[in-house]
A tleap script that builds the chain and sets N, CA, C and O, in Angstrom:
source leaprc.protein.ff14SB
mol = sequence {
  NMET LEU THR VAL VAL LEU ALA PHE ALA ASN
  ALA ALA HIE ALA ALA PRO SER PHE LEU LEU
  LEU PHE ASP GLU THR ASP LEU ALA PRO PRO
  TYR HIE GLN ARG TRP THR ALA THR PRO ALA
  ASP PHE ASN TRP ALA GLU ALA ASN GLY ALA
  VAL SER ASP ALA SER ARG HIE GLU VAL TYR
  VAL ARG GLY ASP GLY LYS LYS GLY ASP PHE
  TYR GLY VAL LEU TYR LEU ASP CYS VAL THR
  PRO GLN TYR SER GLU TRP LEU VAL SER GLY
  GLY TYR LEU THR ALA THR ASP VAL PRO PRO
  ASP ALA ILE ALA LYS LEU ARG GLN GLU LEU
  CCYS
}
set mol.1.N position { 6.795 27.345 11.082 }
set mol.1.CA position { 6.616 26.002 10.150 }
set mol.1.C position { 7.556 24.999 10.783 }
set mol.1.O position { 7.202 23.983 11.382 }
set mol.2.N position { 9.038 25.487 10.539 }
set mol.2.CA position { 9.986 24.513 11.408 }
set mol.2.C position { 9.517 24.189 12.811 }
set mol.2.O position { 10.041 23.136 13.175 }
set mol.3.N position { 9.088 24.470 13.307 }
set mol.3.CA position { 8.778 24.331 14.757 }
set mol.3.C position { 7.903 23.337 14.984 }
set mol.3.O position { 7.880 22.522 15.906 }
set mol.4.N position { 6.812 23.542 13.588 }
set mol.4.CA position { 5.854 22.332 13.601 }
set mol.4.C position { 7.012 20.959 13.158 }
set mol.4.O position { 7.464 20.265 14.069 }
set mol.5.N position { 7.181 20.841 12.529 }
set mol.5.CA position { 8.078 19.990 12.168 }
set mol.5.C position { 8.737 19.249 13.124 }
set mol.5.O position { 8.494 18.049 13.260 }
set mol.6.N position { 9.748 19.978 13.971 }
set mol.6.CA position { 10.258 19.827 14.812 }
set mol.6.C position { 9.636 18.934 16.163 }
set mol.6.O position { 10.097 17.956 16.752 }
set mol.7.N position { 8.461 19.680 16.356 }
set mol.7.CA position { 7.650 18.826 17.454 }
set mol.7.C position { 7.188 17.902 17.032 }
set mol.7.O position { 7.084 16.975 17.835 }
set mol.8.N position { 6.582 17.611 15.328 }
set mol.8.CA position { 6.009 16.432 15.266 }
set mol.8.C position { 7.662 15.259 15.386 }
set mol.8.O position { 7.642 14.284 16.138 }
set mol.9.N position { 8.363 15.449 14.914 }
set mol.9.CA position { 9.836 14.694 14.589 }
set mol.9.C position { 9.545 14.232 16.352 }
set mol.9.O position { 9.477 13.049 16.685 }
set mol.10.N position { 9.457 14.914 16.940 }
set mol.10.CA position { 10.472 14.593 18.524 }
set mol.10.C position { 8.940 13.826 19.084 }
set mol.10.O position { 9.104 13.160 20.106 }
set mol.11.N position { 7.626 13.846 18.586 }
set mol.11.CA position { 6.438 13.247 18.627 }
set mol.11.C position { 6.568 11.452 18.044 }
set mol.11.O position { 6.050 10.401 18.420 }
set mol.12.N position { 7.244 11.714 17.290 }
set mol.12.CA position { 7.181 10.635 16.269 }
set mol.12.C position { 8.709 9.553 16.383 }
set mol.12.O position { 9.074 8.437 16.014 }
set mol.13.N position { 9.268 10.804 17.185 }
set mol.13.CA position { 10.258 9.743 17.787 }
set mol.13.C position { 10.530 8.587 18.191 }
set mol.13.O position { 11.515 7.987 17.761 }
set mol.14.N position { 9.736 8.090 19.053 }
set mol.14.CA position { 9.245 7.070 19.940 }
set mol.14.C position { 8.731 6.019 19.047 }
set mol.14.O position { 8.982 4.840 19.294 }
set mol.15.N position { 7.849 6.455 17.766 }
set mol.15.CA position { 7.350 5.073 17.081 }
set mol.15.C position { 8.413 4.284 16.769 }
set mol.15.O position { 9.499 4.251 17.348 }
set mol.16.N position { 8.078 3.688 15.887 }
set mol.16.CA position { 9.132 2.754 15.117 }
set mol.16.C position { 9.340 3.260 13.733 }
set mol.16.O position { 8.340 2.933 13.095 }
set mol.17.N position { 10.350 4.043 12.815 }
set mol.17.CA position { 10.326 3.944 11.929 }
set mol.17.C position { 11.024 2.927 10.964 }
set mol.17.O position { 11.961 2.245 11.381 }
set mol.18.N position { 10.605 2.829 9.771 }
set mol.18.CA position { 10.433 1.965 8.664 }
set mol.18.C position { 11.321 2.590 7.392 }
set mol.18.O position { 11.131 3.762 7.067 }
set mol.19.N position { 12.181 1.863 6.769 }
set mol.19.CA position { 12.600 1.960 5.469 }
set mol.19.C position { 11.577 2.388 3.881 }
set mol.19.O position { 11.340 1.488 3.075 }
set mol.20.N position { 11.289 3.212 3.742 }
set mol.20.CA position { 10.711 3.549 2.307 }
set mol.20.C position { 11.232 2.907 1.383 }
set mol.20.O position { 10.728 1.854 0.993 }
set mol.21.N position { 12.370 3.429 0.840 }
set mol.21.CA position { 12.942 3.383 -0.577 }
set mol.21.C position { 14.758 3.742 -0.185 }
set mol.21.O position { 15.222 4.731 0.382 }
set mol.22.N position { 15.515 2.458 -0.770 }
set mol.22.CA position { 16.906 2.776 -0.477 }
set mol.22.C position { 17.341 3.079 -1.899 }
set mol.22.O position { 17.558 2.161 -2.691 }
set mol.23.N position { 17.476 4.403 -2.243 }
set mol.23.CA position { 17.922 5.014 -4.117 }
set mol.23.C position { 18.866 5.154 -4.309 }
set mol.23.O position { 19.488 5.932 -3.586 }
set mol.24.N position { 19.507 4.508 -5.358 }
set mol.24.CA position { 20.688 4.422 -5.902 }
set mol.24.C position { 20.409 4.761 -6.989 }
set mol.24.O position { 21.496 4.853 -7.559 }
set mol.25.N position { 19.438 5.082 -7.851 }
set mol.25.CA position { 19.189 5.402 -9.281 }
set mol.25.C position { 20.398 6.597 -9.480 }
set mol.25.O position { 20.939 7.185 -8.543 }
set mol.26.N position { 20.644 6.778 -10.718 }
set mol.26.CA position { 21.433 7.996 -10.883 }
set mol.26.C position { 22.479 8.364 -10.130 }
set mol.26.O position { 23.009 9.463 -10.287 }
set mol.27.N position { 22.901 7.468 -9.209 }
set mol.27.CA position { 23.770 7.950 -8.397 }
set mol.27.C position { 25.802 6.997 -8.141 }
set mol.27.O position { 26.097 6.017 -7.456 }
set mol.28.N position { 26.200 7.390 -8.537 }
set mol.28.CA position { 27.534 6.252 -8.640 }
set mol.28.C position { 27.671 5.924 -6.915 }
set mol.28.O position { 27.486 6.581 -5.890 }
set mol.29.N position { 28.126 4.447 -7.258 }
set mol.29.CA position { 28.570 4.340 -5.632 }
set mol.29.C position { 29.655 5.076 -4.904 }
set mol.29.O position { 30.770 5.297 -5.378 }
set mol.30.N position { 29.406 5.293 -4.191 }
set mol.30.CA position { 28.575 5.069 -3.049 }
set mol.30.C position { 27.460 5.685 -2.227 }
set mol.30.O position { 26.878 5.387 -1.184 }
set mol.31.N position { 27.387 6.827 -3.267 }
set mol.31.CA position { 26.161 7.649 -3.084 }
set mol.31.C position { 24.786 6.885 -3.229 }
set mol.31.O position { 24.553 5.999 -4.051 }
set mol.32.N position { 23.822 7.446 -2.177 }
set mol.32.CA position { 22.321 6.954 -2.229 }
set mol.32.C position { 21.551 7.964 -1.717 }
set mol.32.O position { 22.082 8.901 -1.121 }
set mol.33.N position { 20.530 7.902 -1.851 }
set mol.33.CA position { 19.267 9.142 -0.991 }
set mol.33.C position { 18.306 7.619 -0.400 }
set mol.33.O position { 17.663 6.732 -0.961 }
set mol.34.N position { 18.687 7.985 1.108 }
set mol.34.CA position { 17.592 7.213 1.686 }
set mol.34.C position { 16.039 7.675 2.321 }
set mol.34.O position { 15.991 8.589 3.144 }
set mol.35.N position { 15.022 7.103 1.957 }
set mol.35.CA position { 13.632 7.357 2.662 }
set mol.35.C position { 13.023 6.736 3.699 }
set mol.35.O position { 12.677 5.554 3.711 }
set mol.36.N position { 12.884 7.547 4.595 }
set mol.36.CA position { 12.232 6.529 5.937 }
set mol.36.C position { 10.618 7.280 6.433 }
set mol.36.O position { 10.036 8.308 6.087 }
set mol.37.N position { 10.378 6.442 7.164 }
set mol.37.CA position { 8.957 7.277 7.452 }
set mol.37.C position { 8.348 6.736 8.999 }
set mol.37.O position { 8.509 5.633 9.522 }
set mol.38.N position { 7.780 7.640 9.388 }
set mol.38.CA position { 8.018 6.985 11.306 }
set mol.38.C position { 6.594 7.934 11.302 }
set mol.38.O position { 6.462 9.145 11.125 }
set mol.39.N position { 5.424 6.690 11.617 }
set mol.39.CA position { 3.739 7.441 11.789 }
set mol.39.C position { 3.882 7.768 13.460 }
set mol.39.O position { 4.596 7.384 14.386 }
set mol.40.N position { 2.738 8.729 13.257 }
set mol.40.CA position { 2.753 9.645 14.601 }
set mol.40.C position { 1.739 8.876 15.507 }
set mol.40.O position { 0.675 8.286 15.316 }
set mol.41.N position { 2.701 9.198 16.788 }
set mol.41.CA position { 2.130 8.641 18.051 }
set mol.41.C position { 0.433 9.567 18.271 }
set mol.41.O position { -0.637 9.109 18.673 }
set mol.42.N position { 0.715 10.705 17.907 }
set mol.42.CA position { -0.304 11.894 18.103 }
set mol.42.C position { -0.672 12.233 17.102 }
set mol.42.O position { 0.145 12.240 16.182 }
set mol.43.N position { -2.104 12.673 16.839 }
set mol.43.CA position { -2.639 12.585 15.416 }
set mol.43.C position { -3.174 14.189 15.672 }
set mol.43.O position { -4.113 14.493 16.407 }
set mol.44.N position { -2.251 15.235 14.797 }
set mol.44.CA position { -2.848 16.417 14.967 }
set mol.44.C position { -4.061 16.984 14.571 }
set mol.44.O position { -4.463 18.073 14.983 }
set mol.45.N position { -4.896 15.970 13.450 }
set mol.45.CA position { -6.125 16.509 12.711 }
set mol.45.C position { -7.010 16.244 14.114 }
set mol.45.O position { -7.689 17.118 14.655 }
set mol.46.N position { -6.859 14.783 14.623 }
set mol.46.CA position { -7.800 14.503 15.751 }
set mol.46.C position { -7.899 15.571 16.913 }
set mol.46.O position { -8.886 15.877 17.583 }
set mol.47.N position { -6.536 16.078 16.971 }
set mol.47.CA position { -6.480 17.065 18.251 }
set mol.47.C position { -7.054 18.298 17.957 }
set mol.47.O position { -7.361 18.996 18.923 }
set mol.48.N position { -7.256 18.701 16.892 }
set mol.48.CA position { -7.654 19.746 16.103 }
set mol.48.C position { -9.683 19.685 16.131 }
set mol.48.O position { -10.368 20.707 16.163 }
set mol.49.N position { -10.120 18.595 16.114 }
set mol.49.CA position { -11.457 18.338 15.973 }
set mol.49.C position { -11.786 17.478 15.137 }
set mol.49.O position { -13.000 17.281 15.085 }
set mol.50.N position { -10.987 16.720 14.266 }
set mol.50.CA position { -11.339 15.876 13.182 }
set mol.50.C position { -11.856 14.538 13.627 }
set mol.50.O position { -11.470 14.181 14.740 }
set mol.51.N position { -12.476 13.911 13.117 }
set mol.51.CA position { -13.002 12.575 13.529 }
set mol.51.C position { -12.275 11.704 13.583 }
set mol.51.O position { -12.037 11.311 12.441 }
set mol.52.N position { -11.392 10.761 14.846 }
set mol.52.CA position { -10.775 9.649 14.351 }
set mol.52.C position { -11.390 8.505 13.751 }
set mol.52.O position { -12.445 7.951 14.063 }
set mol.53.N position { -10.302 8.142 12.541 }
set mol.53.CA position { -10.318 7.138 11.136 }
set mol.53.C position { -9.136 6.565 11.368 }
set mol.53.O position { -8.153 7.176 11.786 }
set mol.54.N position { -9.186 5.064 11.041 }
set mol.54.CA position { -7.920 4.229 11.266 }
set mol.54.C position { -7.783 4.069 9.603 }
set mol.54.O position { -7.094 3.092 9.311 }
set mol.55.N position { -8.266 4.779 8.509 }
set mol.55.CA position { -7.989 5.200 7.384 }
set mol.55.C position { -7.168 6.196 6.760 }
set mol.55.O position { -6.944 6.459 5.579 }
set mol.56.N position { -6.684 6.799 8.093 }
set mol.56.CA position { -5.911 8.564 7.939 }
set mol.56.C position { -4.841 8.239 9.006 }
set mol.56.O position { -4.906 7.656 10.088 }
set mol.57.N position { -3.675 8.914 8.213 }
set mol.57.CA position { -2.647 8.487 9.260 }
set mol.57.C position { -1.686 9.659 9.150 }
set mol.57.O position { -1.715 10.288 8.092 }
set mol.58.N position { -0.949 9.988 9.979 }
set mol.58.CA position { -0.047 10.970 9.838 }
set mol.58.C position { 1.162 10.896 9.898 }
set mol.58.O position { 1.517 10.870 11.076 }
set mol.59.N position { 2.225 10.835 8.999 }
set mol.59.CA position { 3.479 10.088 8.767 }
set mol.59.C position { 4.676 11.466 8.739 }
set mol.59.O position { 4.512 12.535 8.152 }
set mol.60.N position { 5.429 11.204 9.251 }
set mol.60.CA position { 6.711 12.079 9.269 }
set mol.60.C position { 7.653 11.380 8.239 }
set mol.60.O position { 8.144 10.260 8.381 }
set mol.61.N position { 7.785 12.028 7.424 }
set mol.61.CA position { 8.683 11.391 5.965 }
set mol.61.C position { 10.231 12.017 6.127 }
set mol.61.O position { 10.412 13.224 6.284 }
set mol.62.N position { 11.270 11.090 6.071 }
set mol.62.CA position { 12.896 12.118 5.932 }
set mol.62.C position { 13.495 11.352 4.938 }
set mol.62.O position { 13.646 10.132 4.882 }
set mol.63.N position { 13.926 12.524 3.897 }
set mol.63.CA position { 14.878 11.989 2.873 }
set mol.63.C position { 16.207 12.189 3.393 }
set mol.63.O position { 16.153 12.782 4.471 }
set mol.64.N position { 17.581 11.867 2.964 }
set mol.64.CA position { 18.275 12.004 3.461 }
set mol.64.C position { 19.459 11.293 2.110 }
set mol.64.O position { 19.152 10.263 1.509 }
set mol.65.N position { 20.654 11.981 1.847 }
set mol.65.CA position { 21.346 11.435 0.929 }
set mol.65.C position { 22.203 12.487 -0.252 }
set mol.65.O position { 22.010 13.702 -0.210 }
set mol.66.N position { 22.956 11.998 -1.071 }
set mol.66.CA position { 23.608 12.894 -1.991 }
set mol.66.C position { 23.013 14.039 -2.773 }
set mol.66.O position { 23.485 15.104 -3.172 }
set mol.67.N position { 21.349 13.252 -2.898 }
set mol.67.CA position { 20.124 14.556 -3.741 }
set mol.67.C position { 19.889 15.572 -3.011 }
set mol.67.O position { 19.511 16.625 -3.525 }
set mol.68.N position { 20.129 15.400 -1.246 }
set mol.68.CA position { 19.659 16.631 -0.368 }
set mol.68.C position { 19.027 16.180 0.413 }
set mol.68.O position { 18.911 14.958 0.319 }
set mol.69.N position { 18.186 16.955 1.735 }
set mol.69.CA position { 17.720 16.460 2.641 }
set mol.69.C position { 16.278 17.234 2.171 }
set mol.69.O position { 16.025 18.262 1.543 }
set mol.70.N position { 15.347 15.999 2.928 }
set mol.70.CA position { 13.876 16.083 3.082 }
set mol.70.C position { 13.380 15.860 4.349 }
set mol.70.O position { 13.912 15.068 5.128 }
set mol.71.N position { 12.217 16.623 4.653 }
set mol.71.CA position { 11.437 16.220 6.138 }
set mol.71.C position { 10.224 16.728 5.699 }
set mol.71.O position { 10.238 17.529 4.765 }
set mol.72.N position { 8.932 16.323 6.332 }
set mol.72.CA position { 7.385 16.362 5.795 }
set mol.72.C position { 6.397 15.761 6.730 }
set mol.72.O position { 6.578 14.638 7.201 }
set mol.73.N position { 5.648 16.283 6.929 }
set mol.73.CA position { 4.599 15.506 7.507 }
set mol.73.C position { 3.607 15.389 6.593 }
set mol.73.O position { 2.995 16.379 6.194 }
set mol.74.N position { 3.304 13.932 6.093 }
set mol.74.CA position { 2.597 13.158 5.104 }
set mol.74.C position { 1.111 13.055 6.188 }
set mol.74.O position { 0.937 12.220 7.076 }
set mol.75.N position { 0.108 14.244 5.755 }
set mol.75.CA position { -1.352 13.238 5.759 }
set mol.75.C position { -1.871 12.688 5.124 }
set mol.75.O position { -2.535 13.252 4.254 }
set mol.76.N position { -1.839 11.163 5.237 }
set mol.76.CA position { -2.052 9.989 4.275 }
set mol.76.C position { -3.513 9.463 4.556 }
set mol.76.O position { -3.802 8.856 5.587 }
set mol.77.N position { -4.386 9.741 3.573 }
set mol.77.CA position { -5.826 9.004 3.131 }
set mol.77.C position { -6.112 8.180 2.402 }
set mol.77.O position { -6.409 8.288 1.213 }
set mol.78.N position { -6.021 6.832 3.355 }
set mol.78.CA position { -6.047 5.229 2.412 }
set mol.78.C position { -7.020 4.952 1.504 }
set mol.78.O position { -6.787 4.284 0.496 }
set mol.79.N position { -8.653 5.640 1.902 }
set mol.79.CA position { -9.386 5.241 1.054 }
set mol.79.C position { -9.660 6.385 -0.084 }
set mol.79.O position { -10.438 6.117 -1.000 }
set mol.80.N position { -9.075 7.546 -0.026 }
set mol.80.CA position { -9.054 8.510 -0.987 }
set mol.80.C position { -7.761 9.260 -1.354 }
set mol.80.O position { -7.511 10.458 -1.216 }
set mol.81.N position { -6.967 8.227 -1.875 }
set mol.81.CA position { -5.530 8.912 -2.496 }
set mol.81.C position { -5.244 10.450 -2.516 }
set mol.81.O position { -4.328 11.035 -1.939 }
set mol.82.N position { -6.354 11.044 -3.406 }
set mol.82.CA position { -5.921 12.280 -3.849 }
set mol.82.C position { -6.417 13.215 -2.915 }
set mol.82.O position { -6.658 14.367 -3.275 }
set mol.83.N position { -6.629 12.765 -1.520 }
set mol.83.CA position { -7.045 13.691 -0.346 }
set mol.83.C position { -5.747 13.721 0.398 }
set mol.83.O position { -5.543 14.724 1.082 }
set mol.84.N position { -4.867 12.811 0.376 }
set mol.84.CA position { -3.440 12.868 1.008 }
set mol.84.C position { -3.255 14.292 0.713 }
set mol.84.O position { -3.634 14.863 -0.310 }
set mol.85.N position { -2.577 14.860 1.803 }
set mol.85.CA position { -1.564 16.268 1.352 }
set mol.85.C position { -0.483 16.370 2.593 }
set mol.85.O position { -0.572 15.874 3.716 }
set mol.86.N position { 0.716 17.291 1.940 }
set mol.86.CA position { 1.510 17.191 2.653 }
set mol.86.C position { 1.105 18.306 3.623 }
set mol.86.O position { 0.601 19.258 3.027 }
set mol.87.N position { 1.198 18.481 5.192 }
set mol.87.CA position { 0.768 19.430 6.218 }
set mol.87.C position { 1.915 20.307 6.122 }
set mol.87.O position { 1.820 21.523 5.956 }
set mol.88.N position { 3.220 19.538 6.252 }
set mol.88.CA position { 4.296 20.544 6.180 }
set mol.88.C position { 5.550 19.728 5.386 }
set mol.88.O position { 5.639 18.505 5.272 }
set mol.89.N position { 6.702 20.971 4.753 }
set mol.89.CA position { 7.499 20.125 4.491 }
set mol.89.C position { 8.722 21.064 4.306 }
set mol.89.O position { 8.454 22.259 4.187 }
set mol.90.N position { 9.658 20.797 4.277 }
set mol.90.CA position { 11.267 21.439 4.484 }
set mol.90.C position { 12.188 20.841 3.878 }
set mol.90.O position { 11.990 19.858 3.164 }
set mol.91.N position { 13.649 21.520 4.154 }
set mol.91.CA position { 14.483 20.867 3.451 }
set mol.91.C position { 15.106 21.380 1.955 }
set mol.91.O position { 14.607 22.317 1.332 }
set mol.92.N position { 16.006 20.785 1.597 }
set mol.92.CA position { 16.712 21.183 0.333 }
set mol.92.C position { 15.816 20.827 -0.698 }
set mol.92.O position { 15.732 21.612 -1.642 }
set mol.93.N position { 14.991 19.594 -0.710 }
set mol.93.CA position { 14.339 18.980 -1.853 }
set mol.93.C position { 12.853 19.501 -1.213 }
set mol.93.O position { 12.717 20.263 -0.256 }
set mol.94.N position { 11.718 18.831 -2.066 }
set mol.94.CA position { 10.512 19.579 -1.995 }
set mol.94.C position { 9.649 18.063 -1.883 }
set mol.94.O position { 10.065 16.950 -2.204 }
set mol.95.N position { 8.409 18.411 -1.357 }
set mol.95.CA position { 7.101 16.979 -1.637 }
set mol.95.C position { 7.608 16.425 -2.489 }
set mol.95.O position { 8.034 15.283 -2.315 }
set mol.96.N position { 7.717 17.071 -3.686 }
set mol.96.CA position { 7.403 16.565 -5.229 }
set mol.96.C position { 8.379 15.854 -5.778 }
set mol.96.O position { 8.251 15.212 -6.820 }
set mol.97.N position { 9.814 15.963 -4.838 }
set mol.97.CA position { 11.193 15.266 -5.209 }
set mol.97.C position { 10.717 13.998 -4.291 }
set mol.97.O position { 11.522 13.068 -4.349 }
set mol.98.N position { 9.488 13.741 -3.390 }
set mol.98.CA position { 9.576 12.363 -3.011 }
set mol.98.C position { 9.397 11.086 -3.367 }
set mol.98.O position { 8.535 10.425 -2.788 }
set mol.99.N position { 10.108 10.583 -4.282 }
set mol.99.CA position { 9.962 9.336 -5.093 }
set mol.99.C position { 8.385 8.340 -4.776 }
set mol.99.O position { 8.010 7.977 -3.661 }
set mol.100.N position { 7.708 8.082 -6.036 }
set mol.100.CA position { 6.212 7.570 -6.248 }
set mol.100.C position { 6.355 6.169 -5.883 }
set mol.100.O position { 5.403 5.415 -5.685 }
set mol.101.N position { 7.661 5.831 -5.797 }
set mol.101.CA position { 7.677 4.090 -5.118 }
set mol.101.C position { 8.078 4.585 -3.419 }
set mol.101.O position { 8.235 3.629 -2.660 }
set mol.102.N position { 8.191 5.516 -3.007 }
set mol.102.CA position { 8.353 5.659 -1.682 }
set mol.102.C position { 7.085 5.973 -1.099 }
set mol.102.O position { 6.891 5.534 0.035 }
set mol.103.N position { 6.184 6.644 -1.644 }
set mol.103.CA position { 4.785 7.109 -1.288 }
set mol.103.C position { 4.052 5.428 -1.438 }
set mol.103.O position { 3.454 5.020 -0.442 }
set mol.104.N position { 4.112 4.645 -2.494 }
set mol.104.CA position { 3.674 3.293 -2.723 }
set mol.104.C position { 4.077 2.812 -1.684 }
set mol.104.O position { 3.219 3.122 -0.857 }
set mol.105.N position { 5.029 2.109 -1.077 }
set mol.105.CA position { 5.871 1.547 0.295 }
set mol.105.C position { 5.213 2.108 1.204 }
set mol.105.O position { 4.682 1.284 1.949 }
set mol.106.N position { 5.030 3.098 1.450 }
set mol.106.CA position { 3.949 4.086 2.879 }
set mol.106.C position { 2.464 3.392 2.533 }
set mol.106.O position { 1.972 2.634 3.369 }
set mol.107.N position { 1.888 3.622 1.498 }
set mol.107.CA position { 0.781 3.151 1.205 }
set mol.107.C position { 0.559 1.251 1.845 }
set mol.107.O position { -0.286 0.858 2.649 }
set mol.108.N position { 1.301 0.680 1.359 }
set mol.108.CA position { 1.470 -0.476 1.407 }
set mol.108.C position { 1.572 -1.070 2.903 }
set mol.108.O position { 0.783 -1.894 3.366 }
set mol.109.N position { 2.747 -0.479 3.625 }
set mol.109.CA position { 2.784 -0.588 5.211 }
set mol.109.C position { 1.870 -0.167 5.952 }
set mol.109.O position { 1.727 -0.627 7.084 }
set mol.110.N position { 0.635 1.319 5.183 }
set mol.110.CA position { 0.048 1.498 6.731 }
set mol.110.C position { -1.439 1.297 6.207 }
set mol.110.O position { -2.341 1.130 7.028 }
set mol.111.N position { -1.699 1.314 4.844 }
set mol.111.CA position { -3.201 0.894 4.524 }
set mol.111.C position { -3.848 -0.442 4.360 }
set mol.111.O position { -5.051 -0.519 4.110 }
savepdb mol mol.pdb
quit
């Protein structure tokens, strides 16, 4: 699983990353939790036979800071949000720890 995330992160490295959220909630200064996203240049679903669709994105999401680290690949469905799913995730934090505000910003940027 880690190999898949690292391969995806390397493939996404060339794409521009953007800040989703700089969270200082419940953290005393100077501590924070930063959430970033990098859309994939390569779509794993399409490579495995799925039909290409501009309303679906694979995104590498990274969280780091005082609360812990997180990395994951999110399959983002812009038309039907409940079909969005984490393809893989890891780190100290889990996918349920990704703030809803970060996902909302991701949807705003890509959908």
